[in-house]
C-alpha positions in Angstrom: -19.8 -12.3 -4.7 -16.1 -13.3 -4.3 -15.1 -16.9 -3.8 -12.2 -18.1 -1.7 -10.1 -18.5 -4.9 -10.7 -14.8 -5.9 -9.5 -13.8 -2.4 -6.3 -15.8 -2.8 -5.6 -14.1 -6.1 -6.4 -10.7 -4.6 -4.1 -11.3 -1.6 -1.3 -12.4 -4.0 -1.8 -9.2 -6.1 -1.8 -7.1 -2.9 1.4 -8.7 -1.6 3.1 -8.1 -4.9 2.0 -4.5 -4.8 3.3 -3.9 -1.3 6.6 -5.6 -2.2 6.9 -3.3 -5.2 6.1 -0.3 -3.1 8.8 -1.2 -0.6 11.4 -1.0 -3.3 10.0 1.9 -5.4 9.4 4.5 -2.6 13.1 4.7 -1.5 14.3 4.7 -5.1 11.9 7.6 -6.0 13.0 9.4 -2.9 16.7 9.0 -3.8 16.1 10.2 -7.4 14.2 13.2 -6.0 17.0 14.0 -3.6 19.6 13.9 -6.5 17.4 16.2 -8.6 17.0 18.7 -5.7 20.7 18.7 -5.0 21.5 19.3 -8.8 19.0 22.1 -8.9 20.3 23.7 -5.7 24.0 23.8 -6.9 
């Protein structure tokens, strides 16, 4: 069973993951767009 301390650690990990996701999704989308444009031309 998870203690309160484990929940704090899990929440911190989750926050870090969401923060990383906020930055990585637009970057991946931009790279994809560039590749698509290069292929199309």
